[in-house]
C-alpha atoms as a printed R data frame, in Angstrom:
    type eleno elety resid chain resno      x       y      z
1   ATOM     1    CA   MET     A     1 75.126 168.843 55.367
2   ATOM     2    CA   ILE     A     2 78.199 167.866 57.376
3   ATOM     3    CA   SER     A     3 78.521 164.169 58.161
4   ATOM     4    CA   ASP     A     4 79.389 163.120 61.702
5   ATOM     5    CA   ILE     A     5 82.328 161.097 60.362
6   ATOM     6    CA   HIS     A     6 84.129 164.413 59.750
7   ATOM     7    CA   LEU     A     7 83.782 165.469 63.394
8   ATOM     8    CA   GLY     A     8 86.095 162.845 64.876
9   ATOM     9    CA   SER     A     9 89.585 161.578 64.217
10  ATOM    10    CA   ASN     A    10 88.109 158.284 63.012
11  ATOM    11    CA   VAL     A    11 84.828 156.339 63.018
12  ATOM    12    CA   SER     A    12 85.846 154.241 66.033
13  ATOM    13    CA   ALA     A    13 86.448 157.352 68.117
14  ATOM    14    CA   LEU     A    14 83.105 158.752 66.968
15  ATOM    15    CA   LEU     A    15 81.206 155.617 67.953
16  ATOM    16    CA   ALA     A    16 82.874 155.608 71.361
17  ATOM    17    CA   GLN     A    17 81.400 159.000 72.286
18  ATOM    18    CA   PRO     A    18 78.692 158.817 74.999
19  ATOM    19    CA   ASN     A    19 76.001 160.537 72.906
20  ATOM    20    CA   THR     A    20 76.605 158.154 69.983
21  ATOM    21    CA   ALA     A    21 76.479 155.147 72.302
22  ATOM    22    CA   PHE     A    22 73.164 156.442 73.700
23  ATOM    23    CA   MET     A    23 71.752 156.848 70.186
24  ATOM    24    CA   MET     A    24 72.799 153.336 69.232
25  ATOM    25    CA   LYS     A    25 70.918 151.950 72.240
26  ATOM    26    CA   HIS     A    26 67.779 153.386 70.658
27  ATOM    27    CA   GLY     A    27 68.343 152.251 67.075
28  ATOM    28    CA   LEU     A    28 70.257 155.248 65.680
29  ATOM    29    CA   LYS     A    29 73.867 155.591 64.633
30  ATOM    30    CA   HIS     A    30 75.083 158.224 62.162
31  ATOM    31    CA   ARG     A    31 74.030 161.845 61.844
32  ATOM    32    CA   ALA     A    32 74.489 164.759 59.472
33  ATOM    33    CA   GLY     A    33 73.877 168.390 60.354
34  ATOM    34    CA   ALA     A    34 73.656 171.851 58.834
35  ATOM    35    CA   LEU     A    35 73.473 175.446 60.019
36  ATOM    36    CA   LEU     A    36 70.584 177.305 58.393
37  ATOM    37    CA   ASN     A    37 71.484 180.818 59.508
38  ATOM    38    CA   LYS     A    38 75.025 182.091 60.037
39  ATOM    39    CA   ASP     A    39 73.690 184.768 62.424
40  ATOM    40    CA   LEU     A    40 71.835 182.292 64.652
41  ATOM    41    CA   VAL     A    41 74.163 179.303 64.808
42  ATOM    42    CA   ASN     A    42 72.807 178.175 68.176
43  ATOM    43    CA   VAL     A    43 69.171 178.238 67.032
44  ATOM    44    CA   ASP     A    44 68.715 177.465 63.347
45  ATOM    45    CA   ARG     A    45 70.148 173.967 63.088
46  ATOM    46    CA   PHE     A    46 68.969 170.992 61.054
47  ATOM    47    CA   ALA     A    47 69.958 167.353 61.526
48  ATOM    48    CA   LEU     A    48 69.319 164.010 59.852
49  ATOM    49    CA   GLN     A    49 69.683 160.846 61.932
50  ATOM    50    CA   TYR     A    50 70.083 157.365 60.495
51  ATOM    51    CA   SER     A    51 69.285 153.867 61.704
52  ATOM    52    CA   LEU     A    52 71.955 151.354 62.668
53  ATOM    53    CA   ASP     A    53 72.037 149.662 59.265
54  ATOM    54    CA   HIS     A    54 72.243 152.822 57.155
55  ATOM    55    CA   GLY     A    55 75.755 154.193 57.540
56  ATOM    56    CA   PRO     A    56 76.846 157.844 57.070
57  ATOM    57    CA   ILE     A    57 74.919 160.219 54.818
58  ATOM    58    CA   LEU     A    58 75.135 159.372 51.107
59  ATOM    59    CA   ASP     A    59 76.055 161.857 48.389
60  ATOM    60    CA   SER     A    60 72.596 161.381 46.840
61  ATOM    61    CA   GLU     A    61 70.970 162.262 50.190
62  ATOM    62    CA   ARG     A    62 73.235 165.284 50.547
63  ATOM    63    CA   ARG     A    63 72.122 166.521 47.111
64  ATOM    64    CA   LYS     A    64 68.449 166.071 48.037
65  ATOM    65    CA   ALA     A    65 68.974 167.928 51.308
66  ATOM    66    CA   ALA     A    66 70.587 170.797 49.395
67  ATOM    67    CA   LEU     A    67 67.315 171.223 47.489
68  ATOM    68    CA   PHE     A    68 64.981 171.645 50.449
69  ATOM    69    CA   LEU     A    69 67.201 173.111 53.192
70  ATOM    70    CA   PRO     A    70 67.168 176.642 51.689
71  ATOM    71    CA   HIS     A    71 63.367 176.536 51.750
72  ATOM    72    CA   ILE     A    72 63.344 175.418 55.403
73  ATOM    73    CA   ALA     A    73 65.756 178.233 56.250
74  ATOM    74    CA   LYS     A    74 63.495 180.725 54.448
75  ATOM    75    CA   VAL     A    75 60.361 179.507 56.241
76  ATOM    76    CA   ILE     A    76 62.080 179.811 59.626
77  ATOM    77    CA   GLY     A    77 63.253 183.299 58.748
78  ATOM    78    CA   LEU     A    78 59.745 184.343 57.744
79  ATOM    79    CA   SER     A    79 58.023 182.706 60.704
80  ATOM    80    CA   ARG     A    80 59.716 184.835 63.356
81  ATOM    81    CA   PRO     A    81 58.269 188.195 62.289
82  ATOM    82    CA   LEU     A    82 54.968 186.427 61.538
83  ATOM    83    CA   LYS     A    83 54.895 185.056 65.087
84  ATOM    84    CA   GLN     A    84 55.536 188.535 66.505
85  ATOM    85    CA   GLN     A    85 52.727 189.921 64.357
86  ATOM    86    CA   LEU     A    86 50.322 187.205 65.495
87  ATOM    87    CA   LEU     A    87 51.134 187.762 69.157
88  ATOM    88    CA   ALA     A    88 50.703 191.518 68.803
89  ATOM    89    CA   SER     A    89 47.472 191.432 66.801
90  ATOM    90    CA   GLY     A    90 45.428 188.907 68.774
91  ATOM    91    CA   ILE     A    91 45.171 186.606 65.740
92  ATOM    92    CA   PHE     A    92 47.242 184.078 67.656
93  ATOM    93    CA   GLU     A    93 44.524 183.797 70.303
94  ATOM    94    CA   ASP     A    94 41.902 183.250 67.582
95  ATOM    95    CA   LEU     A    95 44.006 180.461 66.060
96  ATOM    96    CA   LEU     A    96 44.303 178.741 69.437
97  ATOM    97    CA   GLN     A    97 40.588 179.007 70.179
98  ATOM    98    CA   ASN     A    98 39.638 177.610 66.753
99  ATOM    99    CA   ALA     A    99 42.236 174.829 66.743
100 ATOM   100    CA   SER     A   100 41.010 171.273 66.198
101 ATOM   101    CA   GLN     A   101 43.259 170.109 69.059
102 ATOM   102    CA   GLY     A   102 42.606 170.758 72.715
103 ATOM   103    CA   ILE     A   103 45.312 173.070 74.075
104 ATOM   104    CA   ALA     A   104 46.033 173.953 77.697
105 ATOM   105    CA   VAL     A   105 48.901 175.414 79.695
106 ATOM   106    CA   LEU     A   106 49.537 174.021 83.171
107 ATOM   107    CA   SER     A   107 51.270 175.893 85.974
108 ATOM   108    CA   PRO     A   108 54.164 174.272 87.876
109 ATOM   109    CA   ARG     A   109 51.519 173.074 90.394
110 ATOM   110    CA   GLY     A   110 49.559 171.390 87.595
111 ATOM   111    CA   THR     A   111 46.656 173.856 87.551
112 ATOM   112    CA   VAL     A   112 45.198 175.079 84.245
113 ATOM   113    CA   VAL     A   113 46.211 178.681 83.490
114 ATOM   114    CA   TYR     A   114 44.919 178.631 79.896
115 ATOM   115    CA   ALA     A   115 42.568 176.352 77.938
116 ATOM   116    CA   ASN     A   116 40.995 176.681 74.490
117 ATOM   117    CA   ALA     A   117 37.431 175.710 73.575
118 ATOM   118    CA   GLU     A   118 38.327 172.249 72.264
119 ATOM   119    CA   PHE     A   119 40.172 171.369 75.487
120 ATOM   120    CA   GLU     A   120 37.137 172.421 77.540
121 ATOM   121    CA   ARG     A   121 34.866 170.287 75.312
122 ATOM   122    CA   VAL     A   122 37.060 167.197 75.648
123 ATOM   123    CA   VAL     A   123 37.278 167.533 79.421
124 ATOM   124    CA   PHE     A   124 33.492 167.948 79.615
125 ATOM   125    CA   GLU     A   125 32.549 165.083 77.247
126 ATOM   126    CA   HIS     A   126 35.214 162.550 78.274
127 ATOM   127    CA   PRO     A   127 35.609 162.152 82.050
128 ATOM   128    CA   VAL     A   128 39.305 161.337 81.909
129 ATOM   129    CA   PHE     A   129 40.423 164.232 84.092
130 ATOM   130    CA   ARG     A   130 39.557 165.422 87.590
131 ATOM   131    CA   LYS     A   131 40.696 168.296 89.773
132 ATOM   132    CA   ALA     A   132 42.599 167.549 92.954
133 ATOM   133    CA   ALA     A   133 41.962 169.414 96.191
134 ATOM   134    CA   ASN     A   134 44.693 171.938 95.310
135 ATOM   135    CA   GLY     A   135 43.185 172.544 91.854
136 ATOM   136    CA   ALA     A   136 45.758 170.503 89.953
137 ATOM   137    CA   LEU     A   137 44.564 168.645 86.862
138 ATOM   138    CA   GLN     A   138 44.896 164.867 87.261
139 ATOM   139    CA   LEU     A   139 43.816 161.767 85.392
140 ATOM   140    CA   ALA     A   140 40.530 160.391 86.686
141 ATOM   141    CA   ASP     A   141 40.466 156.945 88.260
142 ATOM   142    CA   ASN     A   142 38.702 155.402 85.259
143 ATOM   143    CA   ALA     A   143 41.475 156.658 82.967
144 ATOM   144    CA   ALA     A   144 44.355 155.856 85.301
145 ATOM   145    CA   GLN     A   145 45.034 152.356 84.018
146 ATOM   146    CA   ASN     A   146 48.141 150.615 82.723
147 ATOM   147    CA   GLY     A   147 50.372 152.994 84.647
148 ATOM   148    CA   LEU     A   148 49.029 156.084 82.852
149 ATOM   149    CA   ALA     A   149 48.415 157.990 86.098
150 ATOM   150    CA   LYS     A   150 52.067 157.702 87.112
151 ATOM   151    CA   ARG     A   151 53.287 158.590 83.611
152 ATOM   152    CA   TYR     A   152 51.036 161.640 83.617
153 ATOM   153    CA   ARG     A   153 52.340 162.772 87.030
154 ATOM   154    CA   ASP     A   154 55.941 162.259 85.912
155 ATOM   155    CA   LEU     A   155 55.455 164.273 82.715
156 ATOM   156    CA   VAL     A   156 53.737 167.114 84.563
157 ATOM   157    CA   SER     A   157 56.046 167.301 87.572
158 ATOM   158    CA   ASP     A   158 59.469 166.051 86.424
159 ATOM   159    CA   ASP     A   159 61.573 167.443 83.579
160 ATOM   160    CA   GLY     A   160 63.495 164.181 83.653
161 ATOM   161    CA   GLY     A   161 60.410 162.381 82.352
162 ATOM   162    CA   HIS     A   162 60.810 164.074 78.962
163 ATOM   163    CA   GLY     A   163 63.179 163.501 76.062
164 ATOM   164    CA   ARG     A   164 64.296 160.013 77.052
165 ATOM   165    CA   PHE     A   165 64.771 159.123 73.381
166 ATOM   166    CA   GLY     A   166 67.543 161.041 71.634
167 ATOM   167    CA   ALA     A   167 65.781 161.437 68.291
168 ATOM   168    CA   ARG     A   168 62.455 162.602 69.697
169 ATOM   169    CA   ALA     A   169 61.225 166.052 70.575
170 ATOM   170    CA   ARG     A   170 60.676 166.797 74.256
171 ATOM   171    CA   LYS     A   171 57.133 165.551 74.428
172 ATOM   172    CA   GLU     A   172 55.577 162.225 75.234
173 ATOM   173    CA   ALA     A   173 52.093 160.932 74.482
174 ATOM   174    CA   LEU     A   174 49.522 159.139 76.612
175 ATOM   175    CA   VAL     A   175 46.899 157.157 74.715
176 ATOM   176    CA   ILE     A   176 43.532 156.579 76.407
177 ATOM   177    CA   GLU     A   177 41.267 154.231 74.455
178 ATOM   178    CA   LEU     A   178 37.622 155.291 74.186
179 ATOM   179    CA   ALA     A   179 34.521 153.090 74.109
180 ATOM   180    CA   LYS     A   180 34.145 153.246 70.327
181 ATOM   181    CA   PRO     A   181 36.594 150.838 68.631
182 ATOM   182    CA   GLY     A   182 39.570 152.517 66.992
183 ATOM   183    CA   THR     A   183 39.116 155.837 68.824
184 ATOM   184    CA   ALA     A   184 41.218 157.336 71.569
185 ATOM   185    CA   LEU     A   185 42.440 160.500 73.238
186 ATOM   186    CA   PHE     A   186 46.073 161.335 72.453
187 ATOM   187    CA   ILE     A   187 47.388 163.486 75.302
188 ATOM   188    CA   GLU     A   188 50.773 165.076 74.672
189 ATOM   189    CA   ILE     A   189 52.693 166.986 77.333
190 ATOM   190    CA   CYS     A   190 55.876 168.985 76.919
191 ATOM   191    CA   PRO     A   191 57.801 171.498 79.035
192 ATOM   192    CA   VAL     A   192 57.248 175.159 78.192
193 ATOM   193    CA   GLU     A   193 60.409 177.211 78.325
194 ATOM   194    CA   GLU     A   194 60.443 180.558 80.092
195 ATOM   195    CA   SER     A   195 59.141 183.206 77.703
196 ATOM   196    CA   ALA     A   196 59.676 186.949 77.972
197 ATOM   197    CA   ARG     A   197 56.900 187.476 75.412
198 ATOM   198    CA   THR     A   198 54.033 186.016 77.419
199 ATOM   199    CA   GLY     A   199 55.095 186.639 80.992
200 ATOM   200    CA   LYS     A   200 52.710 183.860 82.131
201 ATOM   201    CA   LEU     A   201 55.014 180.976 81.408
202 ATOM   202    CA   GLY     A   202 58.137 179.859 83.152
203 ATOM   203    CA   ALA     A   203 60.138 176.976 84.495
204 ATOM   204    CA   GLY     A   204 57.915 174.039 85.426
205 ATOM   205    CA   CYS     A   205 54.990 174.978 83.168
206 ATOM   206    CA   ARG     A   206 53.618 172.398 80.721
207 ATOM   207    CA   LEU     A   207 51.879 172.597 77.365
208 ATOM   208    CA   LEU     A   208 49.171 169.938 77.151
209 ATOM   209    CA   THR     A   209 47.451 169.070 73.862
210 ATOM   210    CA   ILE     A   210 44.655 166.572 73.239
211 ATOM   211    CA   ILE     A   211 43.539 164.978 69.982
212 ATOM   212    CA   ASP     A   212 40.103 163.363 70.166
213 ATOM   213    CA   THR     A   213 40.018 160.788 67.360
214 ATOM   214    CA   SER     A   214 36.312 160.056 67.937
215 ATOM   215    CA   ARG     A   215 35.486 163.391 66.289
216 ATOM   216    CA   PRO     A   216 35.207 163.819 62.504
217 ATOM   217    CA   VAL     A   217 38.280 165.579 61.120
218 ATOM   218    CA   ARG     A   218 38.672 167.897 58.177
219 ATOM   219    CA   HIS     A   219 41.059 166.298 55.747
220 ATOM   220    CA   ASP     A   220 42.427 166.804 52.258
221 ATOM   221    CA   THR     A   221 41.960 163.431 50.562
222 ATOM   222    CA   SER     A   222 43.837 164.432 47.418
223 ATOM   223    CA   ARG     A   223 46.972 165.275 49.382
224 ATOM   224    CA   LEU     A   224 46.710 162.165 51.511
225 ATOM   225    CA   LYS     A   225 46.252 160.115 48.323
226 ATOM   226    CA   THR     A   226 49.402 161.596 46.785
227 ATOM   227    CA   PHE     A   227 51.400 161.409 49.999
228 ATOM   228    CA   TYR     A   228 50.687 157.715 50.604
229 ATOM   229    CA   GLN     A   229 49.961 156.632 46.993
230 ATOM   230    CA   LEU     A   230 46.465 155.407 47.855
231 ATOM   231    CA   SER     A   231 43.997 153.842 45.430
232 ATOM   232    CA   PRO     A   232 40.504 155.401 44.962
233 ATOM   233    CA   THR     A   233 39.015 152.622 47.120
234 ATOM   234    CA   GLU     A   234 41.545 153.233 49.887
235 ATOM   235    CA   CYS     A   235 40.772 156.959 49.746
236 ATOM   236    CA   GLU     A   236 37.060 156.235 50.194
237 ATOM   237    CA   ILE     A   237 37.763 154.041 53.213
238 ATOM   238    CA   LEU     A   238 40.127 156.645 54.641
239 ATOM   239    CA   GLU     A   239 37.383 159.271 54.371
240 ATOM   240    CA   LEU     A   240 34.939 157.002 56.208
241 ATOM   241    CA   VAL     A   241 37.509 156.286 58.922
242 ATOM   242    CA   ALA     A   242 38.092 160.041 59.295
243 ATOM   243    CA   LEU     A   243 34.343 160.473 59.803
244 ATOM   244    CA   GLY     A   244 34.470 157.976 62.669
245 ATOM   245    CA   HIS     A   245 32.842 154.940 61.035
246 ATOM   246    CA   THR     A   246 33.652 151.419 62.234
247 ATOM   247    CA   ASN     A   247 34.474 148.501 59.908
248 ATOM   248    CA   ILE     A   248 30.898 147.223 60.189
249 ATOM   249    CA   GLU     A   249 29.511 150.633 59.271
250 ATOM   250    CA   ILE     A   250 31.935 150.926 56.346
251 ATOM   251    CA   SER     A   251 30.828 147.474 55.169
252 ATOM   252    CA   ASP     A   252 27.185 148.618 55.159
253 ATOM   253    CA   ILE     A   253 27.921 151.976 53.518
254 ATOM   254    CA   ARG     A   254 30.032 150.473 50.723
255 ATOM   255    CA   SER     A   255 27.959 147.282 50.342
256 ATOM   256    CA   ARG     A   256 31.025 145.114 50.806
257 ATOM   257    CA   SER     A   257 31.578 142.120 53.054
258 ATOM   258    CA   LEU     A   258 33.164 142.722 56.440
259 ATOM   259    CA   ASP     A   259 36.116 140.491 55.465
260 ATOM   260    CA   THR     A   260 36.719 142.634 52.373
261 ATOM   261    CA   VAL     A   261 36.727 145.803 54.452
262 ATOM   262    CA   LYS     A   262 39.123 144.244 56.978
263 ATOM   263    CA   THR     A   263 41.508 143.280 54.162
264 ATOM   264    CA   GLN     A   264 41.337 146.781 52.697
265 ATOM   265    CA   MET     A   265 41.963 148.268 56.146
266 ATOM   266    CA   LYS     A   266 45.078 146.109 56.572
267 ATOM   267    CA   THR     A   267 46.422 147.412 53.270
268 ATOM   268    CA   LEU     A   268 45.615 150.984 54.309
269 ATOM   269    CA   LEU     A   269 47.409 150.527 57.624
270 ATOM   270    CA   ARG     A   270 50.451 149.108 55.852
271 ATOM   271    CA   LYS     A   271 50.624 151.925 53.284
272 ATOM   272    CA   THR     A   272 50.329 154.631 55.941
273 ATOM   273    CA   ASN     A   273 52.801 152.940 58.313
274 ATOM   274    CA   SER     A   274 50.091 152.747 60.993
275 ATOM   275    CA   ALA     A   275 50.300 149.918 63.511
276 ATOM   276    CA   THR     A   276 46.629 150.128 64.516
277 ATOM   277    CA   ARG     A   277 43.397 151.836 63.498
278 ATOM   278    CA   THR     A   278 43.949 154.293 66.341
279 ATOM   279    CA   ASP     A   279 47.363 155.182 64.897
280 ATOM   280    CA   LEU     A   280 45.722 155.710 61.498
281 ATOM   281    CA   VAL     A   281 43.160 158.153 62.913
282 ATOM   282    CA   HIS     A   282 45.908 159.940 64.836
283 ATOM   283    CA   MET     A   283 47.896 160.284 61.591
284 ATOM   284    CA   ILE     A   284 44.871 161.743 59.775
285 ATOM   285    CA   HIS     A   285 44.405 164.305 62.562
286 ATOM   286    CA   ASN     A   286 48.078 165.283 62.637
287 ATOM   287    CA   LEU     A   287 48.589 165.478 58.877
288 ATOM   288    CA   SER     A   288 45.257 167.228 58.304
289 ATOM   289    CA   SER     A   289 46.046 169.790 61.009
290 ATOM   290    CA   THR     A   290 49.353 170.534 59.285
291 ATOM   291    CA   ILE     A   291 47.690 170.816 55.869
292 ATOM   292    CA   GLY     A   292 44.909 172.995 57.258
293 ATOM   293    CA   TYR     A   293 47.387 175.342 58.960
294 ATOM   294    CA   GLN     A   294 49.405 175.702 55.754
295 ATOM   295    CA   ALA     A   295 46.237 176.323 53.754
296 ATOM   296    CA   GLU     A   296 45.058 179.049 56.143
297 ATOM   297    CA   ARG     A   297 48.449 180.735 55.907
């Protein structure tokens, strides 16, 4: 890992650079980077970014990075031939169709050129989308609140609407609350680069994914327990939340007072760094999808 302080004549000159000034506006300051493959220096790169109060990378952090970076490099190296094999064999299509997330590809005009089964189910069961006269997918009027309709249009039609935060990947999320408390649709949209492999995609296309947190989700409680250092009680509550139960329902199921359940939920939110119940369910979906994908591999 090479610290950014070695890339300038001094720290003051480094901090005066436009990209550093932009990062600092959004709560970041120092970085450290590494090349994972000497043959693909423009592709296989890894970076750590630190908050304003952290300072440059520490020697202890550099030693930790040295332990896991070789494994990341190996995984990337293995994934490329695996991806080619999946695309050639049709297994990739099966994975998409059986994914727990809704997945769709939009053309530059906003029309759907591909959609998996979960995306079709979400669109059918939750009337948050509608088709315009030209066939473009749009947010329905009942979902177009709090400026979401404009944000959706910007993300679909304007590349400039993506990647406004330096540390984030080029995708932004829209959150549409559902009728059941603590449930929502997380709609993420990102540009799809031109791909010689598929031939269908190109400049202006968008990848749209939907997570429906009102649906029960497969999850590995033991891994979540270890990852977040949860107590047995917190694991039980997490399982019930993953199954879509409300606080009142959890109170009845566990024969505990509603106040007790609310207190336990607050602790669970704090331990998992979730601001709201909706964030917690979103985390379970994301982490469980990652675990499930690794397990299937």
